[in-house]
TORDRENLO-200963 format. One record per residue (C-alpha): residue number from 1; residue in three letters; x negated, y negated, z negated. Coordinates in Angstrom, 1 decimal. Example, Ala and Ser with C-alpha at 12.3 -4.5 7.8 and 13.67 -1.06 7.14 Angstrom:
TORDRENLO-200963
+-----+--------+--------+--------+--------+
| num | residu |      X |      Y |      Z |
+-----+--------+--------+--------+--------+
|   1 |    Ala |  -12.3 |    4.5 |   -7.8 |
|   2 |    Ser |  -13.7 |    1.1 |   -7.1 |
+-----+--------+--------+--------+--------+
end
This chain:
TORDRENLO-200963
+-----+--------+--------+--------+--------+
| num | residu |      X |      Y |      Z |
+-----+--------+--------+--------+--------+
|   1 |    Met |   31.0 |  101.1 |  -24.5 |
|   2 |    Thr |   31.9 |   97.8 |  -22.9 |
|   3 |    Ala |   34.0 |   94.7 |  -23.6 |
|   4 |    Val |   36.6 |   93.9 |  -20.9 |
|   5 |    Gly |   35.8 |   90.6 |  -19.2 |
|   6 |    Ser |   34.7 |   88.8 |  -16.1 |
|   7 |    Leu |   31.0 |   88.4 |  -16.9 |
|   8 |    Arg |   28.5 |   91.2 |  -16.5 |
|   9 |    Leu |   25.7 |   91.2 |  -19.1 |
|  10 |    Gly |   22.8 |   93.5 |  -18.5 |
|  11 |    Ile |   21.2 |   94.8 |  -21.8 |
|  12 |    Leu |   17.6 |   95.9 |  -21.5 |
|  13 |    Ser |   16.9 |   98.2 |  -24.4 |
|  14 |    Met |   13.3 |   98.3 |  -25.5 |
|  15 |    Asp |   13.4 |  101.1 |  -28.1 |
|  16 |    Asp |   15.6 |  103.6 |  -29.9 |
|  17 |    Leu |   16.7 |  103.3 |  -33.5 |
|  18 |    Pro |   15.4 |  105.8 |  -36.1 |
|  19 |    Asp |   17.6 |  108.9 |  -36.3 |
|  20 |    Arg |   18.9 |  108.0 |  -39.8 |
|  21 |    Ala |   20.2 |  104.6 |  -38.6 |
|  22 |    Arg |   22.2 |  105.8 |  -35.6 |
|  23 |    Pro |   25.2 |  107.3 |  -37.3 |
|  24 |    Ile |   26.4 |  103.9 |  -38.6 |
|  25 |    Leu |   27.2 |  102.2 |  -35.2 |
|  26 |    Gly |   25.1 |  104.1 |  -32.7 |
|  27 |    Asp |   21.9 |  103.2 |  -31.0 |
|  28 |    Tyr |   21.0 |   99.8 |  -29.5 |
|  29 |    Pro |   23.5 |  100.0 |  -26.6 |
|  30 |    Glu |   26.3 |  100.5 |  -29.1 |
|  31 |    Leu |   25.0 |   97.8 |  -31.4 |
|  32 |    Tyr |   25.1 |   95.2 |  -28.7 |
|  33 |    Ala |   28.5 |   96.4 |  -27.5 |
|  34 |    His |   29.7 |   96.0 |  -31.0 |
|  35 |    Leu |   28.2 |   92.5 |  -31.3 |
|  36 |    Leu |   30.0 |   91.5 |  -28.1 |
|  37 |    Arg |   33.2 |   93.4 |  -28.7 |
|  38 |    Asp |   35.4 |   90.4 |  -28.8 |
|  39 |    Gln |   33.7 |   88.5 |  -26.0 |
|  40 |    Pro |   34.7 |   88.3 |  -22.3 |
|  41 |    Val |   31.7 |   90.3 |  -21.0 |
|  42 |    Asp |   31.1 |   93.7 |  -19.5 |
|  43 |    Val |   28.0 |   95.3 |  -21.0 |
|  44 |    Val |   25.7 |   97.2 |  -18.6 |
|  45 |    His |   22.8 |   99.1 |  -20.2 |
|  46 |    Phe |   19.3 |   99.7 |  -18.9 |
|  47 |    Ala |   16.8 |  101.7 |  -21.0 |
|  48 |    Ala |   13.8 |   99.6 |  -20.1 |
|  49 |    His |   11.5 |  101.6 |  -22.5 |
|  50 |    Arg |   12.2 |  104.7 |  -20.3 |
|  51 |    Gly |   11.4 |  102.9 |  -17.1 |
|  52 |    Glu |   15.0 |  101.9 |  -16.2 |
|  53 |    Leu |   15.2 |   98.4 |  -14.8 |
|  54 |    Pro |   17.8 |   96.7 |  -12.6 |
|  55 |    Ala |   17.3 |   96.8 |   -8.9 |
|  56 |    Ala |   17.7 |   93.0 |   -8.7 |
|  57 |    Val |   18.1 |   90.0 |  -11.1 |
|  58 |    Asp |   21.4 |   89.1 |   -9.5 |
|  59 |    Asp |   23.0 |   92.5 |  -10.3 |
|  60 |    Cys |   24.4 |   90.9 |  -13.5 |
|  61 |    Asp |   25.4 |   87.4 |  -14.5 |
|  62 |    Gly |   22.8 |   87.4 |  -17.3 |
|  63 |    Trp |   20.3 |   89.5 |  -19.1 |
|  64 |    Leu |   19.5 |   90.3 |  -22.7 |
|  65 |    Leu |   16.2 |   91.8 |  -23.8 |
|  66 |    Gly |   16.4 |   93.6 |  -27.1 |
|  67 |    Gly |   14.1 |   94.6 |  -30.0 |
|  68 |    Ser |   11.3 |   97.1 |  -30.3 |
|  69 |    Arg |    8.7 |   98.5 |  -32.7 |
|  70 |    Arg |    6.1 |   97.8 |  -30.0 |
|  71 |    Ser |    3.9 |   94.7 |  -29.6 |
|  72 |    Val |    4.1 |   92.8 |  -26.4 |
|  73 |    Ser |    0.3 |   93.2 |  -26.1 |
|  74 |    Asp |    0.6 |   97.0 |  -26.1 |
|  75 |    Asp |   -0.9 |   98.6 |  -23.0 |
|  76 |    Val |    2.3 |  100.3 |  -21.9 |
|  77 |    Gly |    3.5 |  100.3 |  -18.4 |
|  78 |    Trp |    7.2 |   99.6 |  -19.1 |
|  79 |    Ile |    6.3 |   96.4 |  -21.0 |
|  80 |    Gly |    4.5 |   95.0 |  -18.1 |
|  81 |    Asp |    7.4 |   95.9 |  -15.8 |
|  82 |    Ala |    9.9 |   94.3 |  -18.1 |
|  83 |    Ala |    7.7 |   91.1 |  -18.3 |
|  84 |    Glu |    7.7 |   91.0 |  -14.5 |
|  85 |    Phe |   11.5 |   91.3 |  -14.5 |
|  86 |    Val |   11.7 |   88.3 |  -16.9 |
|  87 |    Arg |    9.5 |   86.2 |  -14.7 |
|  88 |    Thr |   11.6 |   87.0 |  -11.6 |
|  89 |    Ala |   14.9 |   86.3 |  -13.5 |
|  90 |    Ala |   13.5 |   83.0 |  -14.9 |
|  91 |    Asp |   12.2 |   81.9 |  -11.5 |
|  92 |    Ala |   15.7 |   82.6 |  -10.1 |
|  93 |    Glu |   17.2 |   80.7 |  -13.1 |
|  94 |    Arg |   19.3 |   83.7 |  -14.1 |
|  95 |    Pro |   20.4 |   83.5 |  -17.7 |
|  96 |    Val |   18.0 |   85.4 |  -20.0 |
|  97 |    Val |   18.5 |   86.0 |  -23.7 |
|  98 |    Gly |   15.6 |   87.4 |  -25.8 |
|  99 |    Ile |   16.2 |   89.1 |  -29.2 |
| 100 |    Cys |   13.3 |   89.8 |  -31.5 |
| 101 |    Phe |   10.8 |   91.7 |  -29.4 |
| 102 |    Gly |   12.7 |   90.3 |  -26.4 |
| 103 |    His |   12.1 |   86.8 |  -27.7 |
| 104 |    Gln |    8.4 |   87.5 |  -27.9 |
| 105 |    Leu |    8.3 |   89.3 |  -24.5 |
| 106 |    Val |   10.1 |   86.3 |  -22.8 |
| 107 |    Ala |    7.6 |   83.9 |  -24.4 |
| 108 |    Ser |    4.6 |   86.0 |  -23.4 |
| 109 |    Ala |    5.8 |   86.7 |  -19.9 |
| 110 |    Leu |    6.3 |   83.0 |  -19.2 |
| 111 |    Gly |    3.0 |   81.8 |  -20.5 |
| 112 |    Gly |    3.3 |   81.6 |  -24.3 |
| 113 |    Thr |    1.3 |   83.3 |  -27.1 |
| 114 |    Val |    2.4 |   86.0 |  -29.4 |
| 115 |    Glu |    0.3 |   87.1 |  -32.4 |
| 116 |    Ala |    0.5 |   88.9 |  -35.7 |
| 117 |    Ala |    2.0 |   86.5 |  -38.2 |
| 118 |    Pro |   -0.4 |   85.4 |  -41.0 |
| 119 |    Ala |    2.5 |   85.7 |  -43.4 |
| 120 |    Gly |    2.9 |   89.4 |  -42.6 |
| 121 |    Trp |    6.3 |   91.1 |  -42.0 |
| 122 |    Gly |    9.5 |   89.1 |  -41.7 |
| 123 |    Leu |   12.2 |   91.2 |  -43.3 |
| 124 |    Gly |   15.6 |   90.9 |  -44.7 |
| 125 |    Ala |   18.5 |   88.5 |  -44.1 |
| 126 |    Leu |   16.6 |   85.3 |  -43.4 |
| 127 |    His |   17.8 |   81.7 |  -42.9 |
| 128 |    Tyr |   16.8 |   79.7 |  -39.8 |
| 129 |    Ala |   17.3 |   76.0 |  -39.2 |
| 130 |    Val |   18.6 |   74.7 |  -35.9 |
| 131 |    Glu |   15.9 |   72.2 |  -34.9 |
| 132 |    Ala |   17.4 |   71.2 |  -31.5 |
| 133 |    Pro |   21.2 |   71.8 |  -31.1 |
| 134 |    Val |   22.3 |   73.6 |  -28.0 |
| 135 |    Pro |   25.8 |   73.3 |  -26.6 |
| 136 |    Trp |   26.5 |   77.0 |  -26.8 |
| 137 |    Phe |   25.8 |   77.4 |  -30.5 |
| 138 |    Asp |   27.8 |   75.6 |  -33.1 |
| 139 |    Gly |   26.1 |   74.9 |  -36.4 |
| 140 |    Asp |   22.9 |   73.6 |  -38.0 |
| 141 |    Arg |   21.6 |   76.9 |  -39.4 |
| 142 |    Leu |   22.0 |   80.6 |  -39.1 |
| 143 |    Thr |   21.3 |   83.8 |  -41.0 |
| 144 |    Leu |   20.1 |   86.9 |  -39.3 |
| 145 |    Ile |   18.4 |   90.2 |  -40.3 |
| 146 |    Ala |   14.7 |   90.2 |  -39.4 |
| 147 |    Ser |   12.3 |   93.0 |  -38.8 |
| 148 |    His |    9.1 |   91.9 |  -37.2 |
| 149 |    Arg |    5.4 |   91.3 |  -37.8 |
| 150 |    Asp |    4.4 |   89.5 |  -34.6 |
| 151 |    Gln |    5.8 |   86.1 |  -33.7 |
| 152 |    Val |    5.5 |   83.5 |  -31.0 |
| 153 |    Thr |    2.8 |   81.0 |  -32.0 |
| 154 |    Glu |    2.6 |   79.0 |  -28.8 |
| 155 |    Leu |    5.5 |   78.0 |  -26.5 |
| 156 |    Pro |    5.5 |   78.7 |  -22.8 |
| 157 |    Pro |    5.4 |   75.6 |  -20.5 |
| 158 |    Asp |    8.6 |   73.6 |  -20.6 |
| 159 |    Ala |   10.0 |   75.5 |  -23.6 |
| 160 |    Glu |   11.5 |   73.9 |  -26.7 |
| 161 |    Val |   12.1 |   75.2 |  -30.2 |
| 162 |    Trp |   15.7 |   75.3 |  -31.1 |
| 163 |    Ala |   15.5 |   77.4 |  -34.3 |
| 164 |    Ser |   12.8 |   77.7 |  -36.9 |
| 165 |    Ala |   12.0 |   79.0 |  -40.4 |
| 166 |    Asp |    9.1 |   78.3 |  -42.8 |
| 167 |    Tyr |    7.6 |   81.7 |  -42.2 |
| 168 |    Cys |    8.3 |   81.5 |  -38.4 |
| 169 |    Pro |    8.1 |   78.0 |  -36.9 |
| 170 |    Ile |    9.1 |   79.3 |  -33.4 |
| 171 |    Ala |   12.1 |   81.4 |  -34.3 |
| 172 |    Gly |   14.0 |   80.5 |  -31.2 |
| 173 |    Met |   13.3 |   78.7 |  -27.9 |
| 174 |    Thr |   15.0 |   77.4 |  -24.8 |
| 175 |    Ile |   13.8 |   76.8 |  -21.3 |
| 176 |    Gly |   16.2 |   74.6 |  -19.5 |
| 177 |    Asp |   19.7 |   76.0 |  -19.6 |
| 178 |    His |   18.7 |   79.5 |  -18.4 |
| 179 |    Val |   16.5 |   80.9 |  -21.2 |
| 180 |    Trp |   17.6 |   81.2 |  -24.8 |
| 181 |    Thr |   15.9 |   83.4 |  -27.4 |
| 182 |    Val |   16.0 |   84.1 |  -31.2 |
| 183 |    Gln |   13.6 |   86.1 |  -33.4 |
| 184 |    Gly |   16.3 |   87.6 |  -35.7 |
| 185 |    His |   18.6 |   90.5 |  -34.9 |
| 186 |    Pro |   22.3 |   89.5 |  -34.5 |
| 187 |    Glu |   23.1 |   93.2 |  -33.7 |
| 188 |    Phe |   21.9 |   94.5 |  -37.1 |
| 189 |    Thr |   24.3 |   94.8 |  -39.9 |
| 190 |    Ala |   23.3 |   95.2 |  -43.6 |
| 191 |    Ala |   24.0 |   99.0 |  -43.4 |
| 192 |    Val |   21.9 |   99.4 |  -40.2 |
| 193 |    Ala |   19.0 |   97.4 |  -41.7 |
| 194 |    Thr |   19.1 |   99.4 |  -44.9 |
| 195 |    Glu |   18.6 |  102.7 |  -43.0 |
| 196 |    Leu |   16.0 |  101.1 |  -40.6 |
| 197 |    Tyr |   13.9 |   99.8 |  -43.5 |
| 198 |    Ser |   14.2 |  103.2 |  -45.3 |
| 199 |    Ala |   13.0 |  105.0 |  -42.2 |
| 200 |    Arg |    9.9 |  102.7 |  -42.0 |
| 201 |    Thr |    9.1 |  102.1 |  -45.7 |
| 202 |    Glu |    5.6 |  103.6 |  -45.4 |
| 203 |    Val |    4.8 |  101.1 |  -42.5 |
| 204 |    Leu |    6.6 |   98.1 |  -44.0 |
| 205 |    Gly |    5.5 |   98.6 |  -47.7 |
| 206 |    His |    7.7 |   99.6 |  -50.7 |
| 207 |    Asp |    7.6 |   96.1 |  -52.3 |
| 208 |    Ala |    8.5 |   94.4 |  -49.0 |
| 209 |    Val |   11.4 |   96.7 |  -48.4 |
| 210 |    Ala |   12.7 |   96.2 |  -51.9 |
| 211 |    Ala |   12.6 |   92.4 |  -51.5 |
| 212 |    Ala |   14.3 |   92.7 |  -48.1 |
| 213 |    Arg |   17.1 |   94.9 |  -49.4 |
| 214 |    Ala |   17.8 |   92.3 |  -52.1 |
| 215 |    Thr |   18.8 |   89.8 |  -49.3 |
| 216 |    Leu |   21.2 |   92.0 |  -47.4 |
| 217 |    Asp |   24.3 |   90.8 |  -49.2 |
| 218 |    Arg |   23.9 |   87.3 |  -47.6 |
| 219 |    Pro |   26.6 |   86.4 |  -45.0 |
| 220 |    Leu |   25.3 |   86.9 |  -41.5 |
| 221 |    Ser |   25.7 |   84.7 |  -38.4 |
| 222 |    Asn |   26.1 |   87.8 |  -36.1 |
| 223 |    Asp |   29.6 |   86.9 |  -34.8 |
| 224 |    Ala |   28.5 |   83.3 |  -34.1 |
| 225 |    Val |   25.5 |   84.4 |  -32.1 |
| 226 |    Gly |   27.6 |   87.0 |  -30.3 |
| 227 |    Arg |   30.0 |   84.2 |  -29.2 |
| 228 |    Ser |   27.0 |   82.0 |  -28.3 |
| 229 |    Ile |   25.5 |   84.7 |  -26.0 |
| 230 |    Ala |   28.7 |   85.0 |  -24.1 |
| 231 |    Ala |   29.0 |   81.2 |  -23.9 |
| 232 |    Phe |   25.4 |   80.8 |  -22.8 |
| 233 |    Val |   25.8 |   83.3 |  -19.9 |
| 234 |    Ala |   29.1 |   81.8 |  -18.9 |
| 235 |    Arg |   27.8 |   78.2 |  -18.6 |
| 236 |    Ser |   24.5 |   79.1 |  -16.8 |
+-----+--------+--------+--------+--------+
end
C-alpha cells in the first residue's frame, strides 16, 4: 500500500501489532500507509525487527522508525543494527523520523539516554505542547495516542526539545533539519488503540487501561503529523 508521489519514504517497522488489532487497518505498514495516504510520498517498507534493513541510507529520500514493545536497551541483534543504520543516516544528514520506540532508538543511537519513566506507563490520547516551533509543523500543541513506559531522559548532543508533556518532558526532539521525532503514535486511531490496550491489559494494568480508554474520544492530530512528516522529508 503506497501513496503516489515523488518522495520515497522508507518505513522501518520494529514490531507487529497484536492479532486482535490488525483487522481494523492492518499491521504497521498499512497504518503508516493510511497515515500518509493523502501525502506525496511512496511508502517503502522494511521489517527491521526481522532483520530487514535497507542496503544504503540513500535508497530513500527519508526514513521513519516506528514503534515496538521492546526497550532500546534489550540485547537483541536487530536493535543494534537499526541503531547503526540511524547513525549512518544521521551522519549523512538523511531525513530521519522517529515514532515512539523509534524516537527513543534515535535518541539512544545518537548519544542520548532512555529510561523507564518514574510516572509509569504513558497511555491514552495525550496532549503535547510545542516548545520550539518547527517549520514543517503548524500549531502550538498536538494530541496523539501514547503507549510507552520508557522515555528519553537526556538529549543527544545538538538535539533540542520541540514537544513536551508534564509526564514526558522530552516528547519530541530535533537535530538540525534532518532528525525529527515524537513520542506519541500518529498512526494509531482510537479503534486500534482500544484493541491494542485490550490485548495488553495484563501488562498495562486494568486501571491504567480503563483511564486510557476514557481519553480516546479526544480529537487527534494524526493528519497534521502525517502532513508534517511529508513536509519534513521534502524540505530536508
